[in-house]
C-alpha positions as CSV (number, residue, x, y, z in Angstrom):
1,M,0.0,0.0,0.0
2,K,2.8,2.4,1.0
3,K,4.6,1.7,-2.3
4,N,1.5,2.3,-4.4
5,L,0.9,5.6,-2.5
6,L,4.4,6.7,-3.1
7,I,4.1,6.0,-6.8
8,A,0.8,7.9,-7.0
9,V,2.2,10.9,-5.1
10,T,5.4,11.0,-7.3
11,T,3.2,11.0,-10.4
12,W,1.2,13.8,-9.0
13,A,4.4,15.7,-8.4
14,A,5.7,15.2,-11.9
15,L,2.4,16.3,-13.5
16,S,1.7,19.3,-11.1
17,V,5.1,20.8,-10.3
18,A,4.8,23.4,-13.1
19,T,1.5,24.7,-11.9
20,V,2.3,24.9,-8.1
21,P,1.6,28.4,-6.9
22,S,4.2,30.3,-4.9
23,F,3.3,31.0,-1.3
24,A,4.2,33.9,1.0
25,E,6.2,32.8,4.1
26,G,4.1,32.7,7.2
27,D,5.1,34.4,10.4
28,A,3.7,32.5,13.4
29,A,4.2,35.5,15.8
30,A,2.2,37.8,13.5
31,G,-0.4,35.0,13.1
32,K,-0.9,34.8,16.8
33,T,-1.8,38.5,16.9
34,K,-4.1,38.1,14.0
35,S,-5.8,35.1,15.4
36,V,-8.0,36.9,18.0
37,T,-11.1,36.6,15.8
38,C,-10.4,33.0,15.1
39,A,-10.1,32.2,18.8
40,A,-13.8,32.7,19.3
41,C,-14.6,29.4,17.6
42,H,-11.3,27.6,17.3
43,G,-9.8,28.5,20.6
44,P,-6.8,30.7,21.3
45,D,-4.3,28.0,20.5
46,G,-6.4,26.2,17.9
47,N,-7.8,23.6,20.2
48,S,-11.5,24.2,19.8
49,S,-13.6,23.0,22.7
50,V,-16.8,23.1,20.6
51,P,-17.4,19.9,18.6
52,Q,-18.8,21.5,15.5
53,W,-15.7,23.7,15.0
54,P,-12.5,22.0,14.0
55,K,-9.3,21.9,16.0
56,L,-6.6,23.7,14.0
57,A,-3.6,23.1,16.3
58,G,-0.9,20.9,14.7
59,Q,-2.6,21.0,11.3
60,S,0.0,21.6,8.5
61,A,0.3,25.3,7.5
62,S,-0.1,24.3,3.8
63,Y,-3.5,22.6,4.5
64,I,-4.8,25.5,6.6
65,A,-3.7,28.0,4.0
66,K,-5.4,26.0,1.2
67,Q,-8.7,25.8,3.1
68,L,-8.7,29.6,3.9
69,K,-8.0,30.4,0.2
70,D,-10.7,28.0,-0.9
71,F,-13.2,29.7,1.5
72,K,-12.1,33.1,0.1
73,A,-12.4,32.0,-3.5
74,K,-15.8,30.3,-2.8
75,R,-14.4,26.9,-3.7
76,R,-15.5,25.8,-0.2
77,N,-18.5,27.4,1.4
78,D,-19.5,27.9,5.0
79,P,-21.8,30.6,6.4
80,S,-19.3,31.5,9.1
81,M,-15.9,30.9,7.5
82,S,-16.6,32.3,4.0
83,P,-17.2,35.9,5.2
84,Q,-14.2,35.7,7.6
85,A,-11.9,34.6,4.8
86,Q,-13.0,37.4,2.5
87,M,-11.3,39.8,4.9
88,L,-7.9,38.1,4.7
89,N,-5.1,38.9,2.3
90,E,-2.5,36.3,1.3
91,Q,0.0,37.3,4.1
92,D,-2.8,37.1,6.7
93,I,-3.6,33.6,5.5
94,E,0.0,32.4,5.6
95,D,0.6,34.0,9.1
96,L,-2.5,32.4,10.6
97,A,-1.6,29.0,9.0
98,A,1.9,29.2,10.5
99,Y,0.6,30.1,13.9
100,F,-1.9,27.3,14.2
101,A,0.5,24.8,12.7
102,S,3.0,25.6,15.4
103,Q,0.5,24.7,18.2
104,S,0.2,21.3,19.9
105,P,-3.2,19.5,19.5
106,N,-4.9,18.3,22.6
107,P,-5.7,14.6,22.6
108,G,-9.3,13.7,21.8
109,S,-11.5,10.7,22.6
110,G,-14.3,8.9,20.8
111,N,-17.3,6.8,21.6
112,P,-15.9,3.3,22.5
113,A,-19.1,1.7,21.4
114,L,-18.4,2.8,17.8
115,Q,-14.7,2.8,17.6
116,M,-14.2,-0.9,16.8
117,A,-16.4,-0.6,13.8
118,G,-14.7,2.7,12.9
119,K,-11.2,1.1,13.2
120,K,-12.2,-1.5,10.6
121,V,-13.4,1.1,8.1
122,Y,-10.4,3.3,8.7
123,R,-7.8,0.6,8.3
124,K,-9.5,-1.8,5.8
125,G,-12.3,0.1,4.1
126,N,-15.3,-1.7,2.8
127,I,-14.2,-3.7,-0.3
128,K,-17.8,-4.7,-1.2
129,A,-18.9,-1.1,-1.4
130,F,-15.7,0.1,-3.0
131,V,-14.9,2.3,0.1
132,I,-11.1,2.7,0.3
133,A,-9.4,2.6,3.7
134,C,-8.6,6.0,5.2
135,V,-5.2,4.8,6.4
136,G,-3.8,4.9,2.8
137,C,-3.6,8.7,2.8
138,H,-4.2,9.8,6.3
139,G,-1.8,7.3,7.9
140,L,-2.1,4.7,10.7
141,T,-2.2,7.4,13.4
142,G,-4.1,10.1,11.4
143,K,-1.1,12.3,10.9
144,G,-1.8,12.8,7.2
145,N,0.7,12.5,4.3
146,K,2.5,15.9,4.6
147,A,5.9,14.2,5.4
148,L,5.6,11.9,2.4
149,L,4.7,14.8,0.1
150,D,7.7,16.8,1.3
151,S,10.0,13.8,0.9
152,V,9.2,13.5,-2.8
153,K,8.7,17.2,-3.4
154,A,5.0,16.8,-4.3
155,P,2.7,19.8,-4.3
156,S,0.7,20.4,-1.2
157,I,-2.5,20.6,-3.2
158,V,-2.7,16.8,-3.0
159,E,-2.2,16.8,0.8
160,A,-4.3,14.6,3.1
161,P,-4.7,16.5,6.3
162,F,-3.8,15.7,9.9
163,I,-7.1,14.3,11.4
164,A,-6.0,12.6,14.6
165,S,-8.0,13.8,17.7
166,Q,-10.3,15.9,15.5
167,H,-13.9,16.3,16.9
168,A,-16.1,13.4,15.7
169,M,-19.0,15.7,15.0
170,Y,-16.9,17.9,12.7
171,V,-15.3,14.8,10.9
172,A,-18.7,13.2,10.3
173,K,-20.1,16.5,9.0
174,Q,-17.2,16.9,6.5
175,I,-17.4,13.2,5.3
176,R,-21.1,13.6,4.7
177,A,-20.5,16.9,2.9
178,F,-18.1,15.2,0.5
179,R,-20.4,12.2,0.1
180,D,-23.5,14.3,-0.6
181,G,-21.6,16.8,-2.9
182,A,-22.0,19.8,-0.6
183,R,-18.2,20.1,-0.3
184,T,-16.3,19.9,-3.6
185,N,-12.8,21.4,-3.0
186,D,-11.0,18.0,-3.0
187,V,-8.5,17.6,-5.8
188,G,-9.6,15.1,-8.5
189,R,-12.8,14.3,-6.5
190,I,-10.7,12.0,-4.3
191,M,-12.8,12.4,-1.2
192,R,-16.1,12.5,-3.0
193,N,-15.2,9.2,-4.8
194,I,-14.1,7.5,-1.6
195,T,-17.0,8.5,0.5
196,A,-19.7,8.1,-2.2
197,K,-20.7,4.6,-0.9
198,M,-20.3,5.2,2.8
199,T,-23.3,4.6,5.0
200,D,-24.2,7.0,7.8
201,E,-23.3,4.3,10.3
202,E,-19.8,3.9,8.8
203,I,-19.3,7.6,8.8
204,D,-20.3,8.0,12.5
205,A,-18.1,5.0,13.4
206,V,-15.0,6.2,11.6
207,A,-15.4,9.7,12.9
208,E,-15.4,8.4,16.5
209,Y,-12.3,6.3,15.8
210,I,-10.5,9.3,14.3
211,A,-11.4,11.4,17.4
212,G,-9.5,8.9,19.5
213,L,-6.4,8.8,17.4
214,H,-3.3,10.5,18.8
């Protein structure tokens, strides 16, 4: 599996390197100052205590920046985030991304009654329904594929995010959004294709399992 993923990522890098946009360098100290508004929902250090708002602490700067840019460009929509992103310039985005990426995520926990079923989906998928295992891109412990992308100099646009300890409610909401077509900012329809055949029960179970990863 790891060999196949490496080949796929390397191919992406070869095809995409010419179109990778340049990014401003983020300043974490400046980002902390600018994060006052963000703290209301995401917490002062990116560890949101409200389950419907994602934890940002420890997420890669490149992924945070992409999502903010997608909100601003209306490639991803949310009634709260879209207006906030409109007020940010490129440097603001990179500074905020650098700040939250520099913070340590608090460990999470999931519902033990659902985690065993979630572990099966996360690690093995559902072959009969053509649901690919989450572990292939997000890793055994939910740390994402940023390290692998960096090692082969692949563009961050194909990044699978850090999801360990993320709120189960938020994870389930995003999986459903991909499955139902409400969220469409995944490159090459990767997440939409993977989640297309997932049941609500599988989504809830895998979300609880992810919440307990650390």
